[in-house]
A tleap script that builds the chain and sets N, CA, C and O, in Angstrom:
source leaprc.protein.ff14SB
mol = sequence {
  NMET SER HIE ASP LEU PRO GLU SER ASP TRP
  LYS ILE CYS ARG GLN LEU ARG GLU LEU ALA
  LEU GLU ARG PHE CYS GLU ARG VAL LEU ASP
  GLU ILE GLU SER LEU ARG LEU ASN ASP SER
  ARG ASN TYR HIE GLU ARG TYR LEU ASP VAL
  PHE ARG PHE LEU GLN GLU ARG ASP GLU THR
  LEU GLY ARG ALA PHE ASN ASP PRO ARG ARG
  SER GLN MET MET PHE GLN LEU ALA ALA MET
  HIE ALA ASP GLY LEU ILE GLU PRO ASN GLU
  LEU ALA ARG PHE SER PRO ARG THR ARG THR
  THR VAL GLU LEU LEU ALA LYS GLU LEU ALA
  CGLY
}
set mol.1.N position { 35.906 56.762 -62.211 }
set mol.1.CA position { 35.143 55.578 -61.615 }
set mol.1.C position { 36.155 54.459 -61.231 }
set mol.1.O position { 35.929 53.741 -60.257 }
set mol.2.N position { 37.217 54.318 -61.960 }
set mol.2.CA position { 38.156 53.201 -61.736 }
set mol.2.C position { 39.290 53.462 -60.760 }
set mol.2.O position { 40.066 52.576 -60.401 }
set mol.3.N position { 39.346 54.729 -60.347 }
set mol.3.CA position { 40.576 55.032 -59.506 }
set mol.3.C position { 40.607 54.401 -58.191 }
set mol.3.O position { 41.700 54.210 -57.660 }
set mol.4.N position { 39.478 54.043 -57.584 }
set mol.4.CA position { 39.463 53.392 -56.317 }
set mol.4.C position { 39.088 51.832 -56.390 }
set mol.4.O position { 38.676 51.222 -55.404 }
set mol.5.N position { 39.263 51.270 -57.598 }
set mol.5.CA position { 38.975 49.877 -57.781 }
set mol.5.C position { 40.158 49.043 -57.114 }
set mol.5.O position { 41.328 49.417 -57.185 }
set mol.6.N position { 39.776 47.942 -56.494 }
set mol.6.CA position { 40.828 47.141 -55.868 }
set mol.6.C position { 41.650 46.496 -56.994 }
set mol.6.O position { 41.137 46.097 -58.039 }
set mol.7.N position { 42.998 46.419 -56.704 }
set mol.7.CA position { 43.831 45.745 -57.581 }
set mol.7.C position { 43.437 44.335 -57.862 }
set mol.7.O position { 43.733 43.831 -58.945 }
set mol.8.N position { 42.763 43.644 -56.915 }
set mol.8.CA position { 42.411 42.259 -57.115 }
set mol.8.C position { 41.353 42.204 -58.225 }
set mol.8.O position { 41.386 41.294 -59.053 }
set mol.9.N position { 40.415 43.161 -58.257 }
set mol.9.CA position { 39.402 43.111 -59.277 }
set mol.9.C position { 39.984 43.418 -60.712 }
set mol.9.O position { 39.467 42.912 -61.708 }
set mol.10.N position { 41.061 44.251 -60.788 }
set mol.10.CA position { 41.693 44.426 -62.025 }
set mol.10.C position { 42.346 43.161 -62.597 }
set mol.10.O position { 42.299 42.895 -63.798 }
set mol.11.N position { 42.961 42.388 -61.676 }
set mol.11.CA position { 43.635 41.147 -61.994 }
set mol.11.C position { 42.591 40.101 -62.503 }
set mol.11.O position { 42.780 39.409 -63.503 }
set mol.12.N position { 41.482 40.052 -61.728 }
set mol.12.CA position { 40.418 39.072 -62.158 }
set mol.12.C position { 39.909 39.469 -63.470 }
set mol.12.O position { 39.761 38.637 -64.366 }
set mol.13.N position { 39.625 40.757 -63.623 }
set mol.13.CA position { 39.139 41.159 -65.015 }
set mol.13.C position { 40.017 40.810 -66.111 }
set mol.13.O position { 39.541 40.378 -67.161 }
set mol.14.N position { 41.348 40.975 -65.938 }
set mol.14.CA position { 42.212 40.639 -67.047 }
set mol.14.C position { 42.167 39.149 -67.350 }
set mol.14.O position { 42.256 38.752 -68.512 }
set mol.15.N position { 42.033 38.328 -66.333 }
set mol.15.CA position { 41.876 36.842 -66.528 }
set mol.15.C position { 40.652 36.542 -67.288 }
set mol.15.O position { 40.663 35.891 -68.333 }
set mol.16.N position { 39.533 37.059 -66.707 }
set mol.16.CA position { 38.242 36.721 -67.323 }
set mol.16.C position { 38.030 37.248 -68.709 }
set mol.16.O position { 37.281 36.689 -69.510 }
set mol.17.N position { 38.748 38.405 -68.988 }
set mol.17.CA position { 38.637 38.974 -70.271 }
set mol.17.C position { 38.975 37.958 -71.417 }
set mol.17.O position { 38.281 37.794 -72.420 }
set mol.18.N position { 40.119 37.311 -71.129 }
set mol.18.CA position { 40.523 36.367 -72.166 }
set mol.18.C position { 39.539 35.239 -72.386 }
set mol.18.O position { 39.254 34.851 -73.519 }
set mol.19.N position { 38.989 34.683 -71.212 }
set mol.19.CA position { 38.140 33.718 -71.256 }
set mol.19.C position { 36.749 34.079 -71.968 }
set mol.19.O position { 36.195 33.345 -72.786 }
set mol.20.N position { 36.304 35.237 -71.561 }
set mol.20.CA position { 35.063 35.778 -72.151 }
set mol.20.C position { 35.274 36.038 -73.717 }
set mol.20.O position { 34.355 35.823 -74.508 }
set mol.21.N position { 36.440 36.479 -74.103 }
set mol.21.CA position { 36.737 36.743 -75.575 }
set mol.21.C position { 36.614 35.405 -76.338 }
set mol.21.O position { 36.028 35.341 -77.419 }
set mol.22.N position { 37.179 34.353 -75.748 }
set mol.22.CA position { 37.121 33.046 -76.362 }
set mol.22.C position { 35.737 32.553 -76.527 }
set mol.22.O position { 35.373 32.004 -77.567 }
set mol.23.N position { 34.892 32.762 -75.417 }
set mol.23.CA position { 33.500 32.381 -75.523 }
set mol.23.C position { 32.760 33.168 -76.589 }
set mol.23.O position { 31.942 32.610 -77.320 }
set mol.24.N position { 33.048 34.491 -76.685 }
set mol.24.CA position { 32.368 35.300 -77.660 }
set mol.24.C position { 32.747 34.814 -79.027 }
set mol.24.O position { 31.858 34.648 -79.863 }
set mol.25.N position { 34.044 34.567 -79.322 }
set mol.25.CA position { 34.478 34.149 -80.641 }
set mol.25.C position { 33.963 32.825 -81.032 }
set mol.25.O position { 33.645 32.605 -82.201 }
set mol.26.N position { 33.859 31.866 -80.036 }
set mol.26.CA position { 33.260 30.543 -80.304 }
set mol.26.C position { 31.834 30.707 -80.727 }
set mol.26.O position { 31.419 30.151 -81.744 }
set mol.27.N position { 31.056 31.476 -79.951 }
set mol.27.CA position { 29.664 31.713 -80.179 }
set mol.27.C position { 29.490 32.276 -81.572 }
set mol.27.O position { 28.644 31.760 -82.301 }
set mol.28.N position { 30.216 33.288 -82.001 }
set mol.28.CA position { 30.114 33.853 -83.242 }
set mol.28.C position { 30.448 32.945 -84.445 }
set mol.28.O position { 29.800 32.987 -85.491 }
set mol.29.N position { 31.493 32.124 -84.238 }
set mol.29.CA position { 31.901 31.133 -85.272 }
set mol.29.C position { 30.813 30.100 -85.358 }
set mol.29.O position { 30.493 29.663 -86.463 }
set mol.30.N position { 30.230 29.686 -84.271 }
set mol.30.CA position { 29.062 28.708 -84.432 }
set mol.30.C position { 27.893 29.208 -85.153 }
set mol.30.O position { 27.242 28.504 -85.925 }
set mol.31.N position { 27.610 30.550 -84.867 }
set mol.31.CA position { 26.453 31.219 -85.564 }
set mol.31.C position { 26.812 31.429 -87.121 }
set mol.31.O position { 25.947 31.300 -87.988 }
set mol.32.N position { 28.056 31.738 -87.395 }
set mol.32.CA position { 28.419 31.823 -88.730 }
set mol.32.C position { 28.260 30.452 -89.460 }
set mol.32.O position { 27.770 30.410 -90.589 }
set mol.33.N position { 28.633 29.455 -88.878 }
set mol.33.CA position { 28.590 28.075 -89.453 }
set mol.33.C position { 27.079 27.836 -89.771 }
set mol.33.O position { 26.760 27.324 -90.844 }
set mol.34.N position { 26.134 28.209 -88.829 }
set mol.34.CA position { 24.742 27.962 -89.044 }
set mol.34.C position { 24.275 28.861 -90.246 }
set mol.34.O position { 23.525 28.382 -91.096 }
set mol.35.N position { 24.664 30.010 -90.314 }
set mol.35.CA position { 24.309 30.917 -91.507 }
set mol.35.C position { 24.860 30.272 -92.757 }
set mol.35.O position { 24.140 30.225 -93.754 }
set mol.36.N position { 26.092 29.767 -92.780 }
set mol.36.CA position { 26.745 29.239 -93.961 }
set mol.36.C position { 26.040 27.970 -94.428 }
set mol.36.O position { 25.997 27.698 -95.628 }
set mol.37.N position { 25.496 27.202 -93.512 }
set mol.37.CA position { 24.947 25.959 -93.945 }
set mol.37.C position { 23.419 26.149 -94.209 }
set mol.37.O position { 22.735 25.143 -94.396 }
set mol.38.N position { 22.911 27.256 -94.229 }
set mol.38.CA position { 21.415 27.510 -94.512 }
set mol.38.C position { 21.169 27.265 -95.981 }
set mol.38.O position { 21.334 28.196 -96.771 }
set mol.39.N position { 20.786 26.080 -96.398 }
set mol.39.CA position { 20.629 25.731 -97.864 }
set mol.39.C position { 19.346 26.286 -98.335 }
set mol.39.O position { 19.099 26.105 -99.527 }
set mol.40.N position { 18.466 26.940 -97.608 }
set mol.40.CA position { 17.271 27.526 -98.021 }
set mol.40.C position { 17.601 28.916 -98.737 }
set mol.40.O position { 16.719 29.563 -99.301 }
set mol.41.N position { 18.901 29.320 -98.677 }
set mol.41.CA position { 19.322 30.577 -99.228 }
set mol.41.C position { 20.494 30.234 -100.193 }
set mol.41.O position { 21.247 29.293 -99.944 }
set mol.42.N position { 20.629 30.980 -101.252 }
set mol.42.CA position { 21.684 30.826 -102.182 }
set mol.42.C position { 23.004 31.356 -101.566 }
set mol.42.O position { 22.984 31.996 -100.515 }
set mol.43.N position { 24.091 31.097 -102.196 }
set mol.43.CA position { 25.470 31.462 -101.624 }
set mol.43.C position { 25.582 32.955 -101.493 }
set mol.43.O position { 26.107 33.433 -100.488 }
set mol.44.N position { 25.121 33.708 -102.447 }
set mol.44.CA position { 25.293 35.128 -102.279 }
set mol.44.C position { 24.427 35.675 -101.029 }
set mol.44.O position { 24.868 36.563 -100.299 }
set mol.45.N position { 23.262 35.126 -100.853 }
set mol.45.CA position { 22.440 35.535 -99.687 }
set mol.45.C position { 23.129 35.126 -98.355 }
set mol.45.O position { 23.130 35.865 -97.370 }
set mol.46.N position { 23.697 33.937 -98.387 }
set mol.46.CA position { 24.411 33.533 -97.222 }
set mol.46.C position { 25.652 34.356 -96.882 }
set mol.46.O position { 25.960 34.673 -95.734 }
set mol.47.N position { 26.346 34.679 -98.001 }
set mol.47.CA position { 27.493 35.626 -97.829 }
set mol.47.C position { 26.979 36.969 -97.108 }
set mol.47.O position { 27.526 37.417 -96.100 }
set mol.48.N position { 25.975 37.506 -97.671 }
set mol.48.CA position { 25.349 38.790 -97.154 }
set mol.48.C position { 24.937 38.630 -95.689 }
set mol.48.O position { 25.151 39.520 -94.867 }
set mol.49.N position { 24.335 37.463 -95.380 }
set mol.49.CA position { 23.991 37.222 -93.987 }
set mol.49.C position { 25.059 37.168 -93.032 }
set mol.49.O position { 24.980 37.697 -91.923 }
set mol.50.N position { 26.155 36.471 -93.490 }
set mol.50.CA position { 27.497 36.441 -92.587 }
set mol.50.C position { 27.995 37.801 -92.497 }
set mol.50.O position { 28.371 38.246 -91.413 }
set mol.51.N position { 28.025 38.550 -93.647 }
set mol.51.CA position { 28.643 39.954 -93.531 }
set mol.51.C position { 27.859 40.778 -92.594 }
set mol.51.O position { 28.435 41.386 -91.692 }
set mol.52.N position { 26.508 40.842 -92.758 }
set mol.52.CA position { 25.757 41.672 -91.835 }
set mol.52.C position { 25.936 41.239 -90.364 }
set mol.52.O position { 26.058 42.060 -89.455 }
set mol.53.N position { 25.944 39.886 -90.180 }
set mol.53.CA position { 26.085 39.366 -88.820 }
set mol.53.C position { 27.398 39.832 -88.159 }
set mol.53.O position { 27.439 40.239 -86.998 }
set mol.54.N position { 28.445 39.749 -88.957 }
set mol.54.CA position { 29.815 40.071 -88.510 }
set mol.54.C position { 29.893 41.575 -88.150 }
set mol.54.O position { 30.531 41.971 -87.174 }
set mol.55.N position { 29.249 42.349 -88.940 }
set mol.55.CA position { 29.197 43.808 -88.621 }
set mol.55.C position { 28.497 44.074 -87.319 }
set mol.55.O position { 29.000 44.847 -86.503 }
set mol.56.N position { 27.339 43.455 -87.088 }
set mol.56.CA position { 26.704 43.549 -85.780 }
set mol.56.C position { 27.556 43.021 -84.617 }
set mol.56.O position { 27.636 43.672 -83.576 }
set mol.57.N position { 28.148 41.935 -84.766 }
set mol.57.CA position { 28.981 41.303 -83.828 }
set mol.57.C position { 30.212 42.094 -83.496 }
set mol.57.O position { 30.690 42.140 -82.363 }
set mol.58.N position { 30.703 42.718 -84.549 }
set mol.58.CA position { 31.938 43.565 -84.339 }
set mol.58.C position { 31.622 44.785 -83.430 }
set mol.58.O position { 32.496 45.266 -82.708 }
set mol.59.N position { 30.420 45.250 -83.475 }
set mol.59.CA position { 30.077 46.329 -82.493 }
set mol.59.C position { 29.993 45.849 -81.046 }
set mol.59.O position { 30.340 46.549 -80.094 }
set mol.60.N position { 29.513 44.616 -80.944 }
set mol.60.CA position { 29.392 43.972 -79.612 }
set mol.60.C position { 30.749 43.681 -79.086 }
set mol.60.O position { 30.996 43.881 -77.897 }
set mol.61.N position { 31.651 43.217 -79.912 }
set mol.61.CA position { 33.067 42.921 -79.554 }
set mol.61.C position { 33.776 44.065 -79.169 }
set mol.61.O position { 34.534 44.013 -78.201 }
set mol.62.N position { 33.607 45.158 -79.855 }
set mol.62.CA position { 34.283 46.460 -79.546 }
set mol.62.C position { 33.783 47.019 -78.177 }
set mol.62.O position { 34.568 47.537 -77.383 }
set mol.63.N position { 32.488 46.897 -77.938 }
set mol.63.CA position { 31.985 47.438 -76.638 }
set mol.63.C position { 32.543 46.739 -75.496 }
set mol.63.O position { 32.783 47.370 -74.467 }
set mol.64.N position { 32.776 45.471 -75.584 }
set mol.64.CA position { 33.260 44.652 -74.430 }
set mol.64.C position { 34.787 44.450 -74.415 }
set mol.64.O position { 35.360 44.183 -73.359 }
set mol.65.N position { 35.441 44.573 -75.567 }
set mol.65.CA position { 36.850 44.145 -75.565 }
set mol.65.C position { 37.884 45.079 -76.062 }
set mol.65.O position { 39.076 44.861 -75.845 }
set mol.66.N position { 37.472 46.104 -76.719 }
set mol.66.CA position { 38.473 46.982 -77.304 }
set mol.66.C position { 39.067 47.947 -76.310 }
set mol.66.O position { 38.357 48.488 -75.462 }
set mol.67.N position { 40.297 48.157 -76.401 }
set mol.67.CA position { 41.044 49.180 -75.674 }
set mol.67.C position { 40.836 48.918 -74.081 }
set mol.67.O position { 40.359 49.785 -73.348 }
set mol.68.N position { 41.216 47.715 -73.649 }
set mol.68.CA position { 41.102 47.454 -72.236 }
set mol.68.C position { 41.932 48.347 -71.307 }
set mol.68.O position { 43.161 48.324 -71.374 }
set mol.69.N position { 41.297 49.114 -70.462 }
set mol.69.CA position { 41.982 49.970 -69.481 }
set mol.69.C position { 41.238 49.893 -68.235 }
set mol.69.O position { 40.088 49.454 -68.221 }
set mol.70.N position { 41.806 50.279 -67.235 }
set mol.70.CA position { 41.162 50.371 -65.964 }
set mol.70.C position { 40.003 51.318 -66.015 }
set mol.70.O position { 38.965 51.010 -65.428 }
set mol.71.N position { 40.098 52.451 -66.674 }
set mol.71.CA position { 39.051 53.374 -66.672 }
set mol.71.C position { 37.780 52.785 -67.448 }
set mol.71.O position { 36.666 53.282 -67.279 }
set mol.72.N position { 37.982 51.791 -68.236 }
set mol.72.CA position { 36.833 51.161 -68.967 }
set mol.72.C position { 36.392 49.838 -68.392 }
set mol.72.O position { 35.444 49.229 -68.890 }
set mol.73.N position { 37.092 49.366 -67.309 }
set mol.73.CA position { 36.887 48.095 -66.735 }
set mol.73.C position { 35.372 47.863 -66.379 }
set mol.73.O position { 34.807 46.859 -66.813 }
set mol.74.N position { 34.777 48.679 -65.679 }
set mol.74.CA position { 33.312 48.424 -65.299 }
set mol.74.C position { 32.402 48.335 -66.422 }
set mol.74.O position { 31.531 47.465 -66.441 }
set mol.75.N position { 32.548 49.199 -67.388 }
set mol.75.CA position { 31.818 49.165 -68.599 }
set mol.75.C position { 31.944 47.953 -69.466 }
set mol.75.O position { 30.973 47.386 -69.969 }
set mol.76.N position { 33.212 47.578 -69.618 }
set mol.76.CA position { 33.484 46.323 -70.353 }
set mol.76.C position { 33.012 45.090 -69.636 }
set mol.76.O position { 32.470 44.185 -70.270 }
set mol.77.N position { 33.210 45.015 -68.254 }
set mol.77.CA position { 32.709 43.922 -67.537 }
set mol.77.C position { 31.146 43.843 -67.650 }
set mol.77.O position { 30.573 42.759 -67.753 }
set mol.78.N position { 30.535 44.952 -67.626 }
set mol.78.CA position { 29.043 45.006 -67.787 }
set mol.78.C position { 28.613 44.568 -69.092 }
set mol.78.O position { 27.579 43.908 -69.194 }
set mol.79.N position { 29.355 44.892 -70.168 }
set mol.79.CA position { 29.062 44.520 -71.508 }
set mol.79.C position { 29.207 42.972 -71.653 }
set mol.79.O position { 28.366 42.313 -72.264 }
set mol.80.N position { 30.308 42.418 -71.066 }
set mol.80.CA position { 30.480 41.044 -71.043 }
set mol.80.C position { 29.378 40.275 -70.297 }
set mol.80.O position { 28.887 39.237 -70.740 }
set mol.81.N position { 29.030 40.835 -69.165 }
set mol.81.CA position { 27.957 40.274 -68.370 }
set mol.81.C position { 26.607 40.247 -69.122 }
set mol.81.O position { 25.916 39.231 -69.201 }
set mol.82.N position { 26.285 41.431 -69.664 }
set mol.82.CA position { 25.073 41.586 -70.403 }
set mol.82.C position { 24.986 40.650 -71.521 }
set mol.82.O position { 23.906 40.139 -71.819 }
set mol.83.N position { 26.100 40.387 -72.178 }
set mol.83.CA position { 26.140 39.393 -73.328 }
set mol.83.C position { 26.259 37.905 -72.902 }
set mol.83.O position { 26.378 36.993 -73.720 }
set mol.84.N position { 26.220 37.743 -71.646 }
set mol.84.CA position { 26.232 36.281 -71.085 }
set mol.84.C position { 27.539 35.676 -71.283 }
set mol.84.O position { 27.607 34.461 -71.472 }
set mol.85.N position { 28.631 36.434 -71.257 }
set mol.85.CA position { 29.977 35.904 -71.458 }
set mol.85.C position { 30.689 35.638 -70.072 }
set mol.85.O position { 31.784 35.076 -70.058 }
set mol.86.N position { 30.120 36.009 -69.008 }
set mol.86.CA position { 30.736 35.856 -67.766 }
set mol.86.C position { 29.745 34.951 -66.897 }
set mol.86.O position { 28.568 35.294 -66.782 }
set mol.87.N position { 30.195 33.881 -66.332 }
set mol.87.CA position { 29.333 32.958 -65.536 }
set mol.87.C position { 29.138 33.607 -64.147 }
set mol.87.O position { 29.967 34.397 -63.698 }
set mol.88.N position { 28.080 33.271 -63.516 }
set mol.88.CA position { 27.729 33.851 -62.154 }
set mol.88.C position { 28.943 33.498 -61.112 }
set mol.88.O position { 29.322 34.331 -60.289 }
set mol.89.N position { 29.458 32.335 -61.206 }
set mol.89.CA position { 30.613 32.056 -60.291 }
set mol.89.C position { 31.835 32.903 -60.562 }
set mol.89.O position { 32.626 33.218 -59.673 }
set mol.90.N position { 31.959 33.270 -61.874 }
set mol.90.CA position { 33.135 34.139 -62.182 }
set mol.90.C position { 32.830 35.557 -61.710 }
set mol.90.O position { 33.733 36.236 -61.219 }
set mol.91.N position { 31.613 36.019 -61.838 }
set mol.91.CA position { 31.340 37.390 -61.337 }
set mol.91.C position { 31.462 37.454 -59.800 }
set mol.91.O position { 31.815 38.489 -59.236 }
set mol.92.N position { 31.178 36.388 -59.181 }
set mol.92.CA position { 31.200 36.188 -57.706 }
set mol.92.C position { 32.671 36.449 -57.122 }
set mol.92.O position { 32.856 36.708 -55.933 }
set mol.93.N position { 33.671 36.357 -58.043 }
set mol.93.CA position { 35.077 36.504 -57.594 }
set mol.93.C position { 35.392 38.015 -57.346 }
set mol.93.O position { 36.362 38.334 -56.658 }
set mol.94.N position { 34.635 38.864 -57.865 }
set mol.94.CA position { 34.867 40.381 -57.706 }
set mol.94.C position { 34.431 40.794 -56.328 }
set mol.94.O position { 33.753 40.059 -55.610 }
set mol.95.N position { 34.828 41.957 -55.991 }
set mol.95.CA position { 34.457 42.579 -54.645 }
set mol.95.C position { 32.931 42.873 -54.817 }
set mol.95.O position { 32.423 43.013 -55.929 }
set mol.96.N position { 32.248 42.955 -53.668 }
set mol.96.CA position { 30.807 43.314 -53.693 }
set mol.96.C position { 30.519 44.513 -54.383 }
set mol.96.O position { 29.536 44.542 -55.123 }
set mol.97.N position { 31.273 45.552 -54.239 }
set mol.97.CA position { 30.988 46.826 -54.864 }
set mol.97.C position { 31.130 46.757 -56.359 }
set mol.97.O position { 30.317 47.360 -57.061 }
set mol.98.N position { 32.120 46.054 -56.899 }
set mol.98.CA position { 32.280 45.903 -58.334 }
set mol.98.C position { 31.160 44.977 -58.886 }
set mol.98.O position { 30.609 45.260 -59.950 }
set mol.99.N position { 30.850 43.977 -58.239 }
set mol.99.CA position { 29.741 43.175 -58.661 }
set mol.99.C position { 28.416 43.899 -58.846 }
set mol.99.O position { 27.716 43.736 -59.846 }
set mol.100.N position { 28.093 44.730 -57.804 }
set mol.100.CA position { 26.879 45.469 -57.789 }
set mol.100.C position { 26.888 46.483 -58.961 }
set mol.100.O position { 25.865 46.683 -59.615 }
set mol.101.N position { 28.048 47.116 -59.217 }
set mol.101.CA position { 28.107 48.079 -60.276 }
set mol.101.C position { 28.040 47.486 -61.610 }
set mol.101.O position { 27.437 48.051 -62.521 }
set mol.102.N position { 28.686 46.276 -61.769 }
set mol.102.CA position { 28.499 45.623 -63.095 }
set mol.102.C position { 27.238 45.147 -63.242 }
set mol.102.O position { 26.750 45.293 -64.362 }
set mol.103.N position { 26.532 44.578 -62.352 }
set mol.103.CA position { 25.148 44.102 -62.528 }
set mol.103.C position { 24.207 45.265 -62.909 }
set mol.103.O position { 23.381 45.121 -63.810 }
set mol.104.N position { 24.333 46.417 -62.221 }
set mol.104.CA position { 23.441 47.534 -62.588 }
set mol.104.C position { 23.716 48.110 -64.013 }
set mol.104.O position { 22.797 48.422 -64.771 }
set mol.105.N position { 24.969 48.223 -64.316 }
set mol.105.CA position { 25.388 48.685 -65.696 }
set mol.105.C position { 24.910 47.671 -66.767 }
set mol.105.O position { 24.459 48.062 -67.844 }
set mol.106.N position { 25.014 46.423 -66.462 }
set mol.106.CA position { 24.591 45.284 -67.384 }
set mol.106.C position { 23.083 45.383 -67.673 }
set mol.106.O position { 22.653 45.234 -68.817 }
set mol.107.N position { 22.290 45.636 -66.623 }
set mol.107.CA position { 20.836 45.783 -66.705 }
set mol.107.C position { 20.473 46.941 -67.720 }
set mol.107.O position { 19.594 46.836 -68.576 }
set mol.108.N position { 21.245 48.034 -67.522 }
set mol.108.CA position { 21.076 49.221 -68.407 }
set mol.108.C position { 21.364 48.877 -69.924 }
set mol.108.O position { 20.623 49.215 -70.847 }
set mol.109.N position { 22.466 48.205 -70.054 }
set mol.109.CA position { 22.915 47.755 -71.431 }
set mol.109.C position { 21.887 46.767 -72.056 }
set mol.109.O position { 21.618 46.849 -73.254 }
set mol.110.N position { 21.359 45.909 -71.315 }
set mol.110.CA position { 20.509 44.879 -71.838 }
set mol.110.C position { 19.072 45.483 -72.048 }
set mol.110.O position { 18.305 44.946 -72.847 }
set mol.111.N position { 18.721 46.555 -71.362 }
set mol.111.CA position { 17.354 47.081 -71.329 }
set mol.111.C position { 17.092 47.882 -72.604 }
set mol.111.O position { 15.998 48.416 -72.783 }
savepdb mol mol.pdb
quit
């Protein structure tokens, strides 16, 4: 799938990947803080909440960011897009063909 991708899309992907990863981590850390501060639960329950939450988020992280290669670019971009980590104006930087493919794959992932 990636053999005929424009070089410009690969470069944009590499730039946006770092930004999306920062957004993801910020979001996760904010959610952890909320779990940590939930005083309706004891410390052990909060710990378990954080542990489970991180396990779930680690799967999301892996799908979108692990082993970045051209052959995985469309799928990883779609995962980032499905998770709300790429802004519409950022997605608009890609070629029309890449945008269309990413949007279709993201719908499948979100569905």
